[in-house]
N, C-alpha and C positions, 0 to 999 in steps of 0.2 A: 504494500500500500504506500502511495506517495505520502511523504511526511506532510501533515497539515500544520496550520499555524499553531493549533493547540499543542501538537506534538512538540514543536519547537519550544513552546512556552514551558513544557515539562522539564526542559533541560536548564531552565533558569533556577537560581537559588531560591530557597524558601523566603517568603515574605514574612519576616519575623514580627512585624506589627500585628498583622492579621492572625498569625499563628499563636502568638502569646495571648491575644484576646480570646481565641478559641480554647486554648488550654485553661485559662482562668474560668471561662463559662462552663466547660465540661467538668472541671474539678468542683466547682460550686454545685453543679447538678448531682454529682456523685455524693456530695455531702448532704443533700436535701433530705434523704430518708432519716438521718440522725436528728432532724429538727422538725419532725412532722407535727403539724397542727391543722385541723380541718379548715380553719379560717384562711390559712395560707394556701391550702390546696384549692379551695373554691376560688380564691382571688387569682391564682395561677390559671385555672381553667377559664375564667372570664377574660383575662388578659390574652390568653392563647387565642381565644375566639376573636377578640378585638384586633389583635395584630395579624393573624393569619387569614381569617375570613374577611374581615372588614378592611384591614390595611393592605395585605398582599393580594387577596382574591378580588375584592370589589374595587380597591384603589389602584395599587401599582399595576396590576395585570389587566383586568377587564376595562377599567376606566382610563388610566393614564397611558398605558401602552397601546391598547387596541381601540380605544374610544368606542366601546360597545354600547354606551349610553351616555346621557348628559345629565348632570345635576348642577345646582347653583355652585358658584365658585367657592363659597365658604364650606360647602359639603366636600368639594374636591380637596380643599386644604386639610380638612379634618381627617379624611381617609389617608392623605399623605402622611400626616402625623402618626396615624395608627400604623401605617406601613413601616415607619422608622423604628417603631417599638420591636420589630422583628429582628433587628441587627443585620439586615441584608443590604445595607447601604442606603443612600439617598434615592429619591425618585428618578432623578436624571440618570444616575448610574444603573439602576435596575431596569428602567425602560430602554435605555440604549443597549444594554446587554441582551435583553429579551428580543428586541427588534433584530439584532444581528443574528440571534439564534433562529428566528423564523426565516430570515433572508437566506441563511446558509445551513439550515437544519441537517445535521448528520453529513455535512460535506466539509470540505476544507474551509476553515475560518469559523466554524461553529465553536463558540466559547466553551461548551461543555457537552460534547458528544460522547456516548459510550463506545463509539468506534475508536476512540483514543484511549479506551480503558474505562471500566466501570468505576474504579476509584477516582479517576480523573473527573468523570462526569459528576460524581457525587460531591466531592469536596476538594479533590486535588487541584482543580483550576482556581480554587479560592486561596489555598495556602501556598501555592507556587505561582510563578509568573509575576508580571508587573501589577502593582496595585493601582487601580484607577478610581477608587471611591471618591476622592476629592478633586479629580481633574475635571472640574465642572465644565470649563470652556471646551475642552477636547471632546467630552462626552456629548456636549450640546449639539454636535453635528448630527448625531443619530436621534436626538430628541429636541429639535428646534422649537417645537410647540411648548415644551416645558421650560426650556432655556430662556425663552422670551419673558417668562414670568419671574419677577424678583423673588417671590416667596419660594419657588422651587429651587432657584439658584442658592438661596440662603439655606434651605433645608438639605440640599445635596451636600453642601460643605459642612454643615453642622448636624448631620444626620444622627450622630451619637448623643446629642444633647437631650432630646426628649426622653430617651431610654434612661439616661443618667439621672435626670430629674425625677422620673417616676420611681427608679430604683431607690434613690435616697429617701423619697417620700414614703415608700413602703417600709423601709427600715425604721424611719422615725415613727410611723404609725404603729408598727409592731412593738417598738420599745415603749410607746405610750401606754399600751394596755397590758404588756407582759414582760417588760424588761428585755435584757439582751437575748434570751432564748427566743422570744417571739420575734425580735428584730431579725435574728439569724434565720428563723423559719420563713419570714416574709421574703427576705432577700434570696435565700437559696431556692425556695419554691417558685415565687412569683416573678423572679428575675432570671436566675441562672438555669434552673431546670426548665422553666417555661420557654425561655429563649432557645436553649439547646434542642429541645424537642421540636420547636418550630423550625429551626434551621434544617434539621435532618428531614423533617416532613417535606419541606419545600425542596430540598436537594433531591429527594426521591422522585420528584416530578422530572428533574433533569436526568436522573439515572434509571430508576426502575421502570418508569413509563416509556422508556425507549428500549427496554429489554424484555419485559414480561407483560402479558396481557393480550387482549384481542385487538386485532387491527381491522376495525369495521370498514373504514373508508380507504381507498387506494390513494395514499399520499406518497410523495417522493422521498419521505424520510421514514424512520423506524418508530414513529410515535404509536403508542398503544393505549387502550383503555384499561386501567387498572383499578379495580373496585376498592382495594384496601388503601391505596394511596389517596383515592377520592375521599374515603372516610377520614383519613388523617388531615386532609387539607380542605375539607368542606366543599369538595366538588372539583378540585383542580386535577384530579387523577383521570378524568375522562379526556385524556390528552390527545388521542387520535381524533375524537370528535372536534377538539379545539383546533388541531392543525388542519383539519379539513375545512373548518369554518372559523378562522381566527378572530373575526370581528364580532362573532356571536357572543352576546352577554350570557347566554345559556350554554353550559358545557354538557350537562347531563341531558341528552336529547330524548331518551326513552323514559317511560313512567317509572321504570325500576332503577334508573340511574340517579341516585340521590345527589342533589346539587344544592346544598344549603345556601351557598353564596348567591346562586340564581334566585332562590326563593326570597332572599332579602332584597335583591334588586327588584324583583317582581312586586314586593310589598311597597317599595318606594314608588314604583310606577303606579300602583293602585291608589296611593296617597297623592298622586300628582306631583311628586318631587322629582322622580326620574323621567326624563323625556328622551325621545329619539332612541328608544331601546332596540337594538339590533338582535334578532333571533334567527337562527338557521331555519330555512323553510323546509322542514322535514318532520315526519312523525314516526311513531314506533313501527307502523306497518311498513313504510318505505324503508326504514332502517333495516328491518329484518330481511326485506327482499334484497337489499344491497349486500347484507352480510352473507346471505345464502348464494348470491351470484358468483 
């Protein structure tokens, strides 16, 4: 196989800033069971939904990247802030990377294709190669719509700040009602464990859904529908559906494909908040026919 851009990147040294941050978060996640409290676990679950479903699914992915629907600007900004809580970089970085992924999916230049190795697709591309999180102007070429907005330029540069503020606030809250033990419980569960699980769940969309699952539509890449990744990511695992219909705000196209993020968008549409919602023109009967073809 001809060496791709990502293969060349694998030869670069480890990005120690990113790697050290990941080591800290994974270590904190391993410590979480020693500081269990129900309040912390429930808070972690709520923030997991807020960051992954609202922030990454509704915000960074279906709204900011693909413009699958439209909401008022303040709503866009709120979802962008939620996305920053996932520790996956700022909106311009995330959107630029994902647009490159769609343009060159499983071909030379794809930032995270399993054809360069499953480990590379899952997290190798994050911990090695050049770090571009704060190269806002350079990334803006692939996301000019976001780069034109001063808020998104600020958030892309300071993407770590909302997570830091929330993490400190959680620690202070825990200490206020339970001392140092509760503070450690809140920080390890609602920040370290929650973020680490969210990272791996999102990374599974890059790796697992290009390796395992059903390929319903004939796309030019290896994208597949993977039900267990969809459960972990509130619907992002219906990846072959998504690659076949990138602009569709709905990824789970059949009645049995649970897509919680889509249900939330649909609710906003019913309330008159979400406008110009794009949905793939297909139904379960047509899907089954295509699958059998």
